N, C-alpha and C positions, 0 to 999 in steps of 0.2 A: 736601521734595517728590519725587514719583516722576517721572522724565523721561519724557515720552511718545515711544515709539518709533515710527518711521515705518513704514509699512504695507509688508510685504515681497511678499507674495502678491497677485498681480493676473491678469486674463485672459491678458494677454499672457505673463507669467512662466510660467503653467502650460502655455500652448500650445507655448512653445519648448522646454520639458522634454518634452513629448509628441512634438514632432517630432524632437527629438534621440534619443530612446529608440527610435523606430522604425528609424532608420538604424544605431543602435547595435547592436540586436539583429541586423540584416542582417550588420554587420561581424563580430560575433562567430559567427553562422552559418558565414560564408566561412572565417574562421580555423580553425575546426573541422572542416570537411568539404571545402574545395576541395582541399587537397593530395591526400588519397586519392581524390578524384574525378578529378582530373587524372592521377593515377599510374595509376587503373584504364583510364582511356581511352587513355593514349599509353604505358603500360609503363615510364615514366622517372619516377624522383624528382627529378632534375635539373630537367626541364621543369616539375615540379609546383613546385619551389622558384623557378624563375623567376616563377612567377605572383605570389610574394610579393613579390619583388625590384621587378618592373614596378608593381605597386600602391603599394608604398612610395615609390617615386621619383616617381609621377605624383602622388601625395598631396602630397608634399613641394614639387614645382614648382608645383602649384596654390595653395598656401597664401598666398605673399607676394603673387600676382598678385590673388587674391580679396580679401586685405586691402586692397590700395591701391583696386581698384574699389568694394568695400563702401563705403569712406569717402567715396569721390566721388559714388556714385550710390546710396547706400542698402543696408542689409543684406538686407531681406526679399525682394526680387526675387532675389538672388544664393542666398538659402538655399532658396527654393523651386525655382530653377533646379537647384542640386545635388541635391535629393530627388528631382526628375523624372529627371535623368540616371543616378542609382542605380537608379530603378526600369527605366528602359530597358535597363540593362546586366543586370539581373536577367532580363529577358525574353530578353535576347539569350543568356545562359546556357542558359536551358531550351531555345532553338532549337538550340543546339551540343551539346546532349545527343545529337542525330541526327547533325550534322554536325561530327565532332570535329575540326576543322582547328586546328592548334596557334596558328598566327599570329594567326587570328581570335580566338581565345580570349585570347591576349596583349593584342590590341587592346582587347577588351572589358574585361578586367581593368585595363588603364590607364585607360580610361574611367571604370570604377568608382572608382578612387582619385582621379581628379580630382573625381568628383561628391562624394565623402564628405570630400574636402579642402576642397572649397567649403562644403558643408553646415556641417562642425563648426566651420570658421573664423567663419561668419557667426553660428552658433549662439551661441557664446562672446561676440561683440560684442553681439548682441541682448541677452543677460543684463545686460552692463554698462550698456545703454541703458535698460533697465526696472527695475533694482533700485536701490533708494535708495543714494546715496553713502555714507552713514553705515552701512550695512548689506551692502556689496560683497562683502566676504569670507565672510560668512555666506550670502548669496545664491548665490554661486558654489559654496559648499561643498555646499549644498543640491542646485543643479543639477547637479553632477557626480555625485550619488547614482545619475542614469540609467545610467552606465556601470558601477557596482557591481552594480546589479540585472541588466543585461546579462550580466555576466561571471558572475554566479550561475546565470541561467537559461537563457539563450540556446544555449550548446553543449549542453546536454542536450536540448533541444527538437530542435535540428537532427540531433544524433546518433541520436536516437529516430526521426526521420522516414526517415533513410538507413540504418537498421539492417540492412537486408537486402542493402545495397550494389547495388541495381539501378539502371539509368539513369532508370527511372521514378519510383523514389523520390527520386533526386535532382531530377528535373524539377518534383515536388511542392514539395521545398525551395525552389526558385528561384522558383517562382510566389508561395508565400507570403512570400518575400523582397521581390518585387515589390509585392504588396498592402501590406507594411508601409512600402515607400517611398512608395507613393502616400498612404498615411495621413499620413506626415511632411509631404508637399507639401501636403496638403489642411490640416494643422494650420498651416503656415507661411503659407498663403494667409490664414488667420483672424487673423493678426497686424495690428493696426490702429494701433499706436504712432505709427509714422513719419507717417502720414496726419494723425493729431491733432496731433501737435508740429511739422508742418510750418510752422505759423504762427510757431513759435518759433525756426525755423532762421535762424542767423546766417551772413551772407556772411564767410567766414574763409579767408584764404590761397588763395582760388581754389576753394574747395570749400564744402560745406554740412555744418554741425553740425546733428545731433539732438540737442539737450539734454536731459539727465534732468531730470526734475521737481525734483529737488532741486539742480540746478545753475543758475548765472546766467552771463551773458556774461563777468562779471568771471573766472569760474572757466576758462573758455576762454583768456582773455588772458594768465593768469598761467602757462600751462603752456608747456614749451619747444617750439618749433617747428622747430628743427634737424633734418633728416633725412637719412640716408644709406639709398639704394635704396628710399625710402619709409618706412624705420623710424626712429622718434625714437630719438635717442642713448641715451634712458634705458632702453631694453629690452635693449642688448647685455649689461650686466654680469649681470642676472638670467638671461638666456638661457645665457650661458656656464656658470653653476651649474647650470641644469636639465639641459643636455647631458650633464654629467658624472653628475647623478642618474639620467637615464634610461639612461646606460651601464651603471650599477650595476643598475639595474632589470631589465635585459635578463637578468641571471643568473636571475631569478625567472620572467619572461614567457616565455622561450625555453627554459630549460634545467631548471627544477624538476622536470618531468616525467620527464625523462631521467636527472636525478639521484636522484630516488626508486627508479626503476627499477634504476638501477646499484646503490644500497644495499640493493635488496631490499624496499623498503617498499610496493611495489604501487601501486595507483591513488591519485592525489594531489588527489583530489575534495575531500577533507577539509581539505588545506591552503588551497584557494581559498575554502571556505565559511568557515573562520576568518578568513581574511585579508580577507574582503567584509564580515565582522561588524565587525572592528576598524575597517576604513574607514568603515563606517556609522557607528559610534560617533563616532569622532572628527570627522567632518564635521558632525555634528549638534551639537557642543559648541565645538570651536576656533575656527570662525569668527567667533563673538561676541568671543571673547578677542582675535583678532587686529584685529578691528575697533576694539576699545575701547582696547588696550594697545599696538598695533604688531605688524609682522610678526616682529621678532626673537625676541620670546619665545614664539613657536610654531615658527618654521622652525630655529632652533638647536637645541633638544632633539629636535624631529623628526628632523633629520639625524642627530644622534648615537645616538637610539635605533635608527634604520634601520641605521647602521653596525655597531652591536653585534649586531644580528639576524644580519647577513650573516656577521659573523666567527664567530658561534656555530653557523650552520646545518651546516658540514661535520662538527660533532661530535655531531649529534643521533643517536641510536641506534633509533629506532622512528617510524613513521609518526605516532603519538601525540605524541611529543615534536616532530616537524616542524610538525605542526597547531597545538601549543600556542605554537610560536615564531612562527606566522603571524599569531597576535592582535596583539601589539606591532608586529609588522612592517607590518600593514595598518593601525594606529592611527598609526604614523609617516607613512605615505605619505598618509594622510587629513589630517595636519597640515599636511605640507610643499606638496603639489602644488596644492591650491585656494589656498592663501596666496600662493604665486609668481603663480598665474593673475590673482588680484586686484591683486596688486603691480604688474603690467604695465599693468593699466588704470589705476590710480591714479597712475602715474608718467606717463603719456601723456595728451595732450589729449584731449577728445571726438571731435576730427577725425580721430584716428589710432586708434580702438578696434578698427577692422577689422584693421591691421596689427598692433596689438598682441596680438589673439587669435591672427593667423597666426603670429607669432613664437613664441607658447607652443606651438602644436600642431607648428610646424616643429622645435622642440628636441626634442620627442618622436620624430619621424620620424628626425632625425640620430643620436639617442643610439641607438634600436633599430637603425637600419641599420649604424652603425659597431660597436656593441657585440657584436652577434651574430657576425660573423666573427672578433673579436678574442677574445673568450671562448670561441669554438668552438676556436680554435688553441690556446688555454692549456689546453683539456681534452684536445686530442690530443696534445700535447707532454708534460703532466703528468698530471693525472686532474680528474675533475670537481670535486673539494673545492676544488681550486685557483681555480676559478671565483668562488667565494663570498668567497675571501680576499682576490682581486684587486678585487672589486666592493666589499669593505669599505673598502680603500685608496682606491678611487675616491670613495665617499661622504665618506671623511675629506677628500680633496683638495676635493671640492665644499664642504664646512664651511667649510675654511680660505679658500677664494676667495670665499664668501660674505661672511665677517666682513671680509676685505680690500677687496673692491670693490663688494660688492651689498647689505649690510645697510641697514636704515633708518638707523641711527646714521652709518654712511658717507655715504649719500646726502644725507641733511640736512646734514651738515657741508659736502659739496661745494656745496650749493645756497645755503649761507650765505656761503661764499668768494666764490660768483659774484655 
Protein backbone atom coordinates (compact mmCIF):
# COMPACT_ATOMS: atom_id res chain seq x y z
CA UNK A 1 0.00 0.00 0.00
CA UNK A 2 1.13 3.57 -0.73
CA UNK A 3 1.36 5.65 2.43
CA UNK A 4 -0.71 8.81 2.24
CA UNK A 5 1.46 11.88 2.79
CA UNK A 6 0.22 14.73 4.96
CA UNK A 7 -0.72 17.92 3.12
CA UNK A 8 2.10 20.44 3.04
CA UNK A 9 0.57 23.47 1.31
CA UNK A 10 -1.88 25.60 3.29
CA UNK A 11 -3.09 29.20 3.25
CA UNK A 12 -0.89 30.14 6.19
CA UNK A 13 2.16 28.44 4.65
CA UNK A 14 1.75 30.44 1.43
CA UNK A 15 1.12 33.68 3.33
CA UNK A 16 4.29 33.39 5.42
CA UNK A 17 6.31 32.68 2.25
CA UNK A 18 4.88 35.82 0.62
CA UNK A 19 5.52 37.84 3.76
CA UNK A 20 9.14 36.66 3.97
CA UNK A 21 9.64 37.33 0.26
CA UNK A 22 8.68 40.99 0.62
CA UNK A 23 11.19 41.77 3.37
CA UNK A 24 13.82 39.58 1.68
CA UNK A 25 13.62 41.65 -1.51
CA UNK A 26 14.09 44.80 0.56
CA UNK A 27 17.08 43.26 2.30
CA UNK A 28 18.77 42.53 -1.03
CA UNK A 29 17.78 45.98 -2.31
CA UNK A 30 19.69 47.54 0.56
CA UNK A 31 22.68 45.19 0.40
CA UNK A 32 23.25 46.10 -3.25
CA UNK A 33 22.57 49.87 -3.11
CA UNK A 34 22.95 51.30 0.39
CA UNK A 35 26.76 51.32 0.45
CA UNK A 36 27.12 53.42 -2.74
CA UNK A 37 24.21 55.62 -1.59
CA UNK A 38 25.81 56.51 1.75
CA UNK A 39 29.20 56.94 0.09
CA UNK A 40 27.61 59.37 -2.36
CA UNK A 41 25.99 61.39 0.46
CA UNK A 42 28.92 61.40 2.90
CA UNK A 43 31.96 60.85 0.71
CA UNK A 44 33.19 58.18 3.11
CA UNK A 45 33.45 54.44 2.45
CA UNK A 46 34.09 53.89 6.17
CA UNK A 47 30.76 55.49 7.08
CA UNK A 48 29.06 53.38 4.45
CA UNK A 49 30.59 50.27 6.02
CA UNK A 50 29.26 51.31 9.42
CA UNK A 51 25.73 51.00 8.04
CA UNK A 52 26.27 47.26 7.50
CA UNK A 53 27.89 46.82 10.91
CA UNK A 54 25.04 48.56 12.74
CA UNK A 55 22.45 46.59 10.80
CA UNK A 56 24.09 43.22 11.52
CA UNK A 57 24.57 43.90 15.23
CA UNK A 58 20.99 45.14 15.61
CA UNK A 59 19.56 42.08 13.85
CA UNK A 60 21.72 39.78 15.97
CA UNK A 61 20.62 41.46 19.20
CA UNK A 62 16.95 41.30 18.21
CA UNK A 63 16.83 37.57 17.45
CA UNK A 64 17.09 35.96 20.91
CA UNK A 65 14.75 38.53 22.46
CA UNK A 66 12.26 38.05 19.63
CA UNK A 67 12.46 34.27 19.97
CA UNK A 68 11.68 34.38 23.69
CA UNK A 69 8.80 36.85 23.23
CA UNK A 70 7.40 34.87 20.30
CA UNK A 71 7.36 31.70 22.39
CA UNK A 72 5.49 33.45 25.17
CA UNK A 73 3.03 35.67 23.30
CA UNK A 74 2.75 34.19 19.80
CA UNK A 75 4.60 34.63 16.51
CA UNK A 76 2.09 36.46 14.31
CA UNK A 77 1.99 39.72 16.26
CA UNK A 78 5.78 40.04 16.29
CA UNK A 79 6.01 38.98 12.63
CA UNK A 80 3.66 41.82 11.70
CA UNK A 81 5.46 44.31 13.97
CA UNK A 82 8.78 43.43 12.33
CA UNK A 83 7.41 44.11 8.84
CA UNK A 84 5.84 47.40 9.99
CA UNK A 85 9.13 48.52 11.55
CA UNK A 86 10.93 47.71 8.29
CA UNK A 87 8.36 49.78 6.37
CA UNK A 88 8.85 52.76 8.70
CA UNK A 89 12.63 52.63 8.31
CA UNK A 90 12.30 52.53 4.52
CA UNK A 91 10.20 55.68 4.76
CA UNK A 92 12.87 57.15 7.03
CA UNK A 93 15.59 56.56 4.45
CA UNK A 94 13.42 58.30 1.86
CA UNK A 95 13.23 61.36 4.13
CA UNK A 96 16.97 61.39 4.72
CA UNK A 97 17.71 61.58 1.02
CA UNK A 98 17.08 65.24 1.76
CA UNK A 99 18.48 65.51 5.28
CA UNK A 100 21.64 63.42 5.08
CA UNK A 101 22.44 63.33 8.80
CA UNK A 102 24.75 60.38 9.37
CA UNK A 103 23.73 59.74 12.97
CA UNK A 104 20.05 59.57 12.04
CA UNK A 105 20.81 57.24 9.15
CA UNK A 106 22.71 54.91 11.46
CA UNK A 107 19.77 54.90 13.88
CA UNK A 108 17.35 54.12 11.06
CA UNK A 109 19.58 51.33 9.76
CA UNK A 110 19.79 49.88 13.27
CA UNK A 111 15.99 49.92 13.56
CA UNK A 112 15.83 48.30 10.14
CA UNK A 113 18.06 45.50 11.44
CA UNK A 114 15.82 45.03 14.47
CA UNK A 115 12.73 44.86 12.23
CA UNK A 116 14.27 42.33 9.88
CA UNK A 117 15.63 40.29 12.79
CA UNK A 118 12.14 40.15 14.30
CA UNK A 119 10.44 39.27 11.03
CA UNK A 120 12.83 36.57 9.84
CA UNK A 121 13.00 34.90 13.27
CA UNK A 122 9.21 34.73 13.58
CA UNK A 123 8.76 33.62 9.97
CA UNK A 124 10.91 30.56 10.57
CA UNK A 125 8.92 29.69 13.69
CA UNK A 126 5.61 30.13 11.85
CA UNK A 127 6.71 27.67 9.18
CA UNK A 128 7.56 25.10 11.85
CA UNK A 129 4.10 25.67 13.33
CA UNK A 130 2.11 25.18 10.11
CA UNK A 131 4.11 22.44 8.35
CA UNK A 132 3.35 18.77 9.20
CA UNK A 133 6.03 17.36 11.44
CA UNK A 134 6.66 14.45 9.05
CA UNK A 135 7.52 16.91 6.23
CA UNK A 136 9.30 19.60 8.24
CA UNK A 137 12.65 19.58 6.40
CA UNK A 138 10.89 19.49 3.03
CA UNK A 139 8.61 22.36 4.04
CA UNK A 140 11.49 24.48 5.33
CA UNK A 141 13.43 23.76 2.13
CA UNK A 142 10.59 25.04 -0.05
CA UNK A 143 10.09 28.00 2.28
CA UNK A 144 13.76 28.99 1.91
CA UNK A 145 13.34 29.37 -1.85
CA UNK A 146 12.12 32.92 -1.20
CA UNK A 147 15.71 33.84 -0.34
CA UNK A 148 17.03 32.17 -3.49
CA UNK A 149 14.54 34.09 -5.64
CA UNK A 150 15.42 37.32 -3.83
CA UNK A 151 19.12 36.76 -4.41
CA UNK A 152 18.53 36.18 -8.11
CA UNK A 153 16.17 39.07 -8.82
CA UNK A 154 16.21 41.80 -6.17
CA UNK A 155 19.73 43.26 -6.70
CA UNK A 156 19.10 43.65 -10.43
CA UNK A 157 15.82 45.48 -9.78
CA UNK A 158 17.38 47.83 -7.24
CA UNK A 159 20.44 48.58 -9.38
CA UNK A 160 18.22 49.27 -12.40
CA UNK A 161 16.17 51.78 -10.38
CA UNK A 162 19.23 53.70 -9.12
CA UNK A 163 21.27 53.34 -12.31
CA UNK A 164 21.61 57.10 -12.69
CA UNK A 165 22.91 57.53 -9.14
CA UNK A 166 20.61 60.45 -8.32
CA UNK A 167 18.98 61.09 -4.95
CA UNK A 168 15.56 61.00 -6.60
CA UNK A 169 16.17 57.50 -7.94
CA UNK A 170 17.22 56.28 -4.53
CA UNK A 171 14.06 57.80 -3.06
CA UNK A 172 11.99 55.77 -5.54
CA UNK A 173 13.83 52.62 -4.47
CA UNK A 174 13.18 53.35 -0.79
CA UNK A 175 9.49 54.00 -1.43
CA UNK A 176 9.21 50.72 -3.37
CA UNK A 177 10.91 49.03 -0.42
CA UNK A 178 8.32 50.54 1.92
CA UNK A 179 5.50 49.20 -0.26
CA UNK A 180 7.02 45.70 -0.19
CA UNK A 181 7.29 45.81 3.61
CA UNK A 182 3.66 46.93 3.89
CA UNK A 183 2.76 43.98 1.64
CA UNK A 184 4.65 41.71 4.05
CA UNK A 185 2.75 43.16 7.00
CA UNK A 186 -0.60 42.62 5.25
CA UNK A 187 0.30 38.99 4.52
CA UNK A 188 1.32 38.54 8.16
CA UNK A 189 -2.03 39.88 9.33
CA UNK A 190 -3.73 37.22 7.20
CA UNK A 191 -2.22 34.38 9.24
CA UNK A 192 -4.99 32.74 11.25
CA UNK A 193 -3.49 29.47 12.53
CA UNK A 194 -2.75 30.79 16.02
CA UNK A 195 -6.35 31.87 16.55
CA UNK A 196 -7.69 28.58 15.14
CA UNK A 197 -5.42 26.48 17.32
CA UNK A 198 -5.84 28.53 20.48
CA UNK A 199 -8.28 25.96 21.73
CA UNK A 200 -5.46 23.39 21.52
CA UNK A 201 -3.04 25.55 23.47
CA UNK A 202 -1.54 23.71 26.43
CA UNK A 203 -0.36 25.32 29.63
CA UNK A 204 3.33 24.43 29.76
CA UNK A 205 6.10 25.78 31.98
CA UNK A 206 4.43 29.17 32.30
CA UNK A 207 3.92 29.64 28.54
CA UNK A 208 1.52 28.68 25.82
CA UNK A 209 2.19 26.10 23.14
CA UNK A 210 0.45 26.36 19.79
CA UNK A 211 0.55 22.75 18.70
CA UNK A 212 1.16 21.68 15.14
CA UNK A 213 -1.81 19.79 13.73
CA UNK A 214 0.24 16.58 13.71
CA UNK A 215 1.45 16.99 17.31
CA UNK A 216 -0.10 15.97 20.60
CA UNK A 217 0.41 16.96 24.20
CA UNK A 218 2.72 13.96 24.58
CA UNK A 219 5.03 15.36 21.92
CA UNK A 220 5.46 18.46 24.04
CA UNK A 221 6.05 16.59 27.27
CA UNK A 222 8.76 14.38 25.75
CA UNK A 223 10.88 17.33 24.70
CA UNK A 224 13.74 18.66 26.91
CA UNK A 225 12.81 21.78 28.83
CA UNK A 226 16.11 22.90 30.38
CA UNK A 227 17.23 26.19 28.86
CA UNK A 228 20.16 28.59 28.94
CA UNK A 229 19.34 32.25 28.19
CA UNK A 230 16.02 31.04 26.80
CA UNK A 231 17.59 28.50 24.41
CA UNK A 232 17.17 24.77 24.84
CA UNK A 233 20.45 22.93 25.27
CA UNK A 234 19.76 20.95 22.10
CA UNK A 235 20.40 23.99 19.85
CA UNK A 236 23.95 24.71 20.89
CA UNK A 237 25.78 21.86 19.13
CA UNK A 238 24.11 22.44 15.71
CA UNK A 239 24.58 26.22 16.07
CA UNK A 240 28.32 25.77 16.71
CA UNK A 241 28.59 23.83 13.43
CA UNK A 242 26.47 26.43 11.62
CA UNK A 243 28.72 29.28 12.74
CA UNK A 244 31.72 27.51 11.19
CA UNK A 245 29.70 26.93 8.01
CA UNK A 246 28.76 30.59 7.74
CA UNK A 247 32.33 31.65 8.47
CA UNK A 248 33.24 29.68 5.35
CA UNK A 249 30.20 30.97 3.46
CA UNK A 250 31.43 34.55 4.01
CA UNK A 251 34.16 33.90 1.43
CA UNK A 252 31.42 33.70 -1.20
CA UNK A 253 28.89 36.25 0.04
CA UNK A 254 31.44 38.99 0.81
CA UNK A 255 34.43 38.30 -1.43
CA UNK A 256 33.47 36.41 -4.58
CA UNK A 257 32.93 39.68 -6.51
CA UNK A 258 36.32 41.05 -5.48
CA UNK A 259 37.99 37.69 -6.17
CA UNK A 260 36.52 37.57 -9.69
CA UNK A 261 37.70 41.10 -10.40
CA UNK A 262 41.16 40.29 -9.00
CA UNK A 263 41.39 37.32 -11.35
CA UNK A 264 40.10 39.40 -14.28
CA UNK A 265 36.86 37.41 -14.70
CA UNK A 266 34.54 40.41 -14.78
CA UNK A 267 30.92 40.42 -13.61
CA UNK A 268 30.01 37.54 -11.26
CA UNK A 269 26.30 37.58 -12.05
CA UNK A 270 26.69 34.24 -13.81
CA UNK A 271 28.14 32.71 -10.64
CA UNK A 272 25.15 33.75 -8.54
CA UNK A 273 22.72 32.54 -11.21
CA UNK A 274 24.27 29.04 -11.29
CA UNK A 275 24.51 28.98 -7.49
CA UNK A 276 20.83 29.87 -7.19
CA UNK A 277 19.90 27.12 -9.66
CA UNK A 278 21.85 24.57 -7.61
CA UNK A 279 20.23 25.74 -4.39
CA UNK A 280 16.78 25.60 -6.00
CA UNK A 281 17.29 22.03 -7.25
CA UNK A 282 18.62 20.71 -3.96
CA UNK A 283 15.87 22.32 -1.88
CA UNK A 284 13.27 20.63 -4.05
CA UNK A 285 14.61 17.12 -3.44
CA UNK A 286 16.81 16.71 -0.38
CA UNK A 287 14.24 17.82 2.19
CA UNK A 288 12.22 14.65 1.54
CA UNK A 289 15.32 12.52 1.97
CA UNK A 290 16.21 14.17 5.28
CA UNK A 291 12.66 13.73 6.58
CA UNK A 292 12.55 10.05 5.70
CA UNK A 293 16.15 8.96 6.35
CA UNK A 294 17.54 11.49 8.81
CA UNK A 295 19.76 14.56 8.64
CA UNK A 296 23.15 12.82 8.55
CA UNK A 297 22.66 11.35 5.07
CA UNK A 298 22.13 14.88 3.69
CA UNK A 299 24.34 17.10 5.85
CA UNK A 300 27.57 15.04 5.79
CA UNK A 301 27.89 14.76 1.97
CA UNK A 302 26.65 18.36 1.65
CA UNK A 303 29.47 19.71 3.80
CA UNK A 304 32.02 17.54 1.96
CA UNK A 305 30.87 18.89 -1.43
CA UNK A 306 30.98 22.46 -0.10
CA UNK A 307 34.52 22.06 1.27
CA UNK A 308 35.77 20.56 -2.02
CA UNK A 309 34.22 23.43 -4.02
CA UNK A 310 35.94 26.00 -1.80
CA UNK A 311 39.28 24.21 -2.10
CA UNK A 312 39.02 24.14 -5.93
CA UNK A 313 37.81 27.73 -6.33
CA UNK A 314 41.25 29.46 -6.30
CA UNK A 315 42.35 27.24 -9.22
CA UNK A 316 39.60 28.17 -11.70
CA UNK A 317 40.83 29.96 -14.79
CA UNK A 318 37.73 31.65 -16.22
CA UNK A 319 34.32 33.02 -15.37
CA UNK A 320 32.71 29.98 -17.01
CA UNK A 321 34.69 27.59 -14.80
CA UNK A 322 33.76 29.64 -11.73
CA UNK A 323 30.07 29.54 -12.71
CA UNK A 324 30.17 25.78 -13.28
CA UNK A 325 31.69 25.36 -9.83
CA UNK A 326 28.83 27.45 -8.42
CA UNK A 327 26.32 24.74 -9.34
CA UNK A 328 27.59 22.03 -6.93
CA UNK A 329 28.38 24.73 -4.37
CA UNK A 330 24.74 25.88 -4.50
CA UNK A 331 23.53 22.29 -4.30
CA UNK A 332 25.63 21.74 -1.18
CA UNK A 333 24.25 24.87 0.50
CA UNK A 334 20.70 23.82 -0.36
CA UNK A 335 21.36 20.41 1.19
CA UNK A 336 22.92 21.62 4.42
CA UNK A 337 21.20 24.83 5.53
CA UNK A 338 17.47 23.91 5.50
CA UNK A 339 18.31 20.55 7.07
CA UNK A 340 20.06 22.29 9.94
CA UNK A 341 17.12 24.66 10.26
CA UNK A 342 14.60 21.83 10.60
CA UNK A 343 16.98 19.97 12.93
CA UNK A 344 16.79 22.82 15.44
CA UNK A 345 12.99 22.70 15.40
CA UNK A 346 12.86 18.91 15.70
CA UNK A 347 15.22 18.86 18.69
CA UNK A 348 13.31 21.56 20.58
CA UNK A 349 9.84 21.46 22.06
CA UNK A 350 7.05 23.46 20.37
CA UNK A 351 7.29 25.89 23.29
CA UNK A 352 10.72 27.02 22.08
CA UNK A 353 10.28 27.22 18.32
CA UNK A 354 10.80 30.98 18.42
CA UNK A 355 14.17 30.71 20.13
CA UNK A 356 15.13 27.79 17.86
CA UNK A 357 14.49 30.02 14.85
CA UNK A 358 16.38 32.86 16.50
CA UNK A 359 19.35 30.55 17.13
CA UNK A 360 19.51 29.58 13.44
CA UNK A 361 19.50 33.16 12.17
CA UNK A 362 21.85 34.31 14.93
CA UNK A 363 24.38 31.74 13.66
CA UNK A 364 24.17 33.44 10.26
CA UNK A 365 24.76 36.88 11.78
CA UNK A 366 27.66 35.71 13.96
CA UNK A 367 29.31 33.78 11.12
CA UNK A 368 29.19 36.70 8.71
CA UNK A 369 30.13 39.30 11.34
CA UNK A 370 33.25 37.34 12.38
CA UNK A 371 34.10 35.88 8.98
CA UNK A 372 34.23 39.11 7.00
CA UNK A 373 37.08 40.79 8.93
CA UNK A 374 39.02 37.53 9.44
CA UNK A 375 38.96 36.60 5.76
CA UNK A 376 39.61 40.21 4.80
CA UNK A 377 42.76 40.14 6.93
CA UNK A 378 43.80 36.90 5.21
CA UNK A 379 43.44 38.59 1.82
CA UNK A 380 45.44 41.64 2.97
CA UNK A 381 48.32 39.57 4.34
CA UNK A 382 48.37 36.92 1.58
CA UNK A 383 45.94 37.19 -1.36
CA UNK A 384 42.35 36.33 -2.28
CA UNK A 385 43.11 32.70 -3.15
CA UNK A 386 43.89 31.97 0.50
CA UNK A 387 40.41 33.12 1.55
CA UNK A 388 38.94 30.02 -0.10
CA UNK A 389 41.57 27.61 1.18
CA UNK A 390 41.01 28.89 4.72
CA UNK A 391 37.25 28.58 4.18
CA UNK A 392 37.68 24.99 2.98
CA UNK A 393 39.49 24.22 6.23
CA UNK A 394 36.66 25.86 8.18
CA UNK A 395 34.12 23.70 6.34
CA UNK A 396 36.20 20.59 7.12
CA UNK A 397 36.25 21.60 10.79
CA UNK A 398 32.47 22.04 10.64
CA UNK A 399 32.16 18.48 9.32
CA UNK A 400 34.39 17.13 12.10
CA UNK A 401 32.45 19.03 14.75
CA UNK A 402 29.15 17.82 13.31
CA UNK A 403 30.20 14.17 13.47
CA UNK A 404 31.56 14.56 17.02
CA UNK A 405 28.80 16.53 18.73
CA UNK A 406 25.81 17.36 16.50
CA UNK A 407 24.95 14.43 14.21
CA UNK A 408 21.69 12.53 14.54
CA UNK A 409 23.71 9.45 15.52
CA UNK A 410 25.43 11.32 18.33
CA UNK A 411 22.23 13.08 19.45
CA UNK A 412 20.20 9.87 19.57
CA UNK A 413 22.97 8.10 21.47
CA UNK A 414 23.06 10.92 24.05
CA UNK A 415 19.27 10.83 24.49
CA UNK A 416 19.36 7.06 24.96
CA UNK A 417 22.00 7.40 27.67
CA UNK A 418 19.91 10.03 29.43
